[in-house]
N, C-alpha and C positions, 0 to 999 in steps of 0.2 A: 276720430282720427284714424286714418288707414293703417293697417298692419302691413307695412311694406318696407323692405330694405332699400335704402338709398345709397348708391355707390358714390363715395366722395374721394377727396384727395387722400384721406386716411386709408381708405380701401386700397388705393393705388400703392401707398407706402407699404402696406401689409403684403400685397402681392409681390412687390419688389424684394422685400425681405425674404419671403418664402423662396423666390427664384434664386436669390443669392445663396441661401442655405442648400438648395438642391444642387447647385453647381460648385459648391465649395470643394477644395481639394482634400482637406484633412478630415477624416472621419472622427478623430478624437476631439476636434473642436466642434462639437455638435450642438452647442447651445446658442440660441438667439434671444437677446433680451429686448423685449418690446415694452415701452413705458410711455407714460404721459400723465398729465394732471387729471384729477377726477372730472368726469363728465365730458370726456373727449370721444367716447364711443369705443373704448378698448374691447370691452366684453362683447358688445353688439357686433363689432366687426369680426372678432375672433370666432364667435359662435357661428356666424353665417359662413365664414370661410371654412372653418373647421368641419362643419357638417358637409360641405361640398367635397372635401377631400377625405372624408371619413376619419378625421383625426381622433386620437384618444383625448377626450376633453376631461380634464381634472380641475375641480374647483377647490382651491385652498381655503382654509378657514381657521379661526382661532382654536387652538388646542389640537390641531390635526397632528397625528403621529405617523411615523413611517409605515406602520401596518395599514393605516387607512389609505395611504398613497398607493401601496402595493395592491390593496383590494380594488381601488378604482380602476387601475390598469387591467387587472385580471377580469373584472366585470365586463369591460368593453369586449373582450374576446371570448367570454364564456368559460374562462379558466377557473377551476375550483380553487378558492382561496385556502391556503394551508399554512401550517406553522413552519414547515420547512421552506424557509425563504429562498434558499439556493435552488431548490427544485422548481419553485414557482417562478423565479427569475429566469431560469432557462426556458421555461415554456413561454414566458412573455417575450423574450428575445426572439424565439423561433417564430412567433406569430407576427411580431413587428417586422422582422426581416422578410417573411413571406408576403406580407401585405404592403410593405414599404409605406407605412402610414406614420405621420409625425405625431408627437405628443405635444399637447398644449396644456400648460399648467398656469391657470389664472390665479391671481393673488399669490404669486410664486414666492413672495417674501416669507410666507409661512413655512416653506420648505427649508428656510434657513434656521428655523427654530427647532428642527427635529434632531435630537441628539441620539446617536447610536454608535457603538463601537469606537468611542472617542472622538467622533466627528460632531461638530456643532451645526453642520449643514447637511445632515444625512439625507434629507429629501432630495436636494439638488444633486448630491453625489450619486444617489441611486439612479436618478434620471439620466445623469451623464453616463453612468456605467452601461445601462441598458441601451441608451441611444448609440453609444460608440460601438457596442458589440453587434447591434442590429443594423448599423450603418444607416440610421435614420437621424432626423434632427428633432430638437426639443425647443419649443417656443415657451419662454418664461415671460409672463405678463405681470407687470407690477406698476405701482404709482411711481411717478418721477422721484418722489422723496425717498424711495427705497433703493434707488440705483446704486448708491455708494456702498450699500451693504454687500452687494454682489462683487464689488471690487476689493473687499477686505481680504478675501481668501485668494491667494495667488493660484491655487490649484483650480479654483472655479473660474477666475477671470481669464486665465489663459485658455480656457475651453470655450469662451464666448467668441464666436466668429464674427458676429454682427450685432449692432444695436440699432433699433428703430424707434423714433419718437413720434407719437401721435399728437396732433395739435387740435385746438378748437377749430370748429368749422369756419372756413373763409366766408366772405360775403356771398360769393357765388354758390358755395355749398349750402349756405343757409337759405338762399332763395330757392334752390332746388328742393330742400327739405320741405319748405312751406308749400310749394306748388305740387309736390308729389304726395304729401301726407295729409294735407288739409281736406276736409270733406266739403269745403266750399271753394269756389273759384276765387282767385285773388288777382287784382290788377297790378299794373306796373308800380313799383315803389313799396308795396306792402312787405315783400320779402326783405328789402333793404331796411325797412323800419324795424322788423324783427331782429335783424342782425345788429342794428344800432342799440337796441335795448337788451340784447342777450350776450353780445360779444361772441356769439357762435358756440356758447356752452349748450351741449345737446339737451340736457334736462330742461334748461330754460326755454330752448326753442320749442320743445314739446309742449310746455305750459303755455307758451305764446300762441301756438297753433290752436290749442284748446280754447284759449280766450277769443281768438278770431272766430271760431265756430260758434261760440256762445253769442257773440255780438251779431253775427249773421242771422242766427236763429231769432234773437230778440227783435231785430229789425225786419225780419221776413225777407232777407236777401239771399239770392243764390250766388251772388258775386260781390265781393268786397273791393271797393276802390280805396286808394290811399286817403281820399277825403273823408271816408267813413271812419277811419281809425287814426288819423294824423295826430290828434290831440289826446289819444288814449294811452294810458300806461298799461301795457299788456302784461308785463311781468316786473317783479322787483327782485333784484339779485341780493338776497338776504345774506349771502356769504360775505359780502363786502362789509356788512355791519359787524361781523364776527372777527374780522382781522384787526389785531391791535394796531392802533395808530401810533406812529413814532412821536416821542416827546420832542417838543421844540428845543433846538440846541441853544445852550446858554452862550451869551457873548463874552462870558468871562469876567464881567464887571460886577461889583457889589453895590447895593444901595441905589441902583438906578443912575441915570444921567444927572449930572450936576451943571 
């Protein structure tokens, strides 16, 4: 499979969100919340876009502390990490302001778990503070299930200027994924078949493309037509088997019909 970034509707949504933040009026409302279900391409899009604008990319993780967040920002600019957090923050603000580069915090929900100076969301508060002072914006990336946690603090939610939701690939996006990433040519209808079996979930689309390449290799074909794979299960969405099924509702009677 080719290592190539495919521009999709999610990429357009991201660009629109960035444009909104650049043109916002309030510097204090410097947070943008970008969210979506797993496997919609959040990290892939953010990484590609962030590299293009030289954004400060920070990856949140389990057990991350405020000191680690500060270190990640300093490392981007070559600032010496130090115990004097005030002095370090001033240097970060100066560099952010000079370069006018945004901060991207992926898996940002972990910033809500950093407790410091009485704050339960010290990581997000820190980013808000440096973003406001430097007059840049901060992209917070999280799963859709975590969005409500950012709304629990009035101090944080009033600093969120914009929210952007990323979605599963559309049929057109899926077709483009297959055509641009597969190492084998595909005929009309193959991309649509991949969409039908994957629902546009990017990880499943990748697996389906790999399956197409294996089939082409086995059959010695340089181009796959729909007839070659029409009756083939390219992928199985195992996630569906892990989702609890709802219990059938009772009709309220006892002992069955009489």
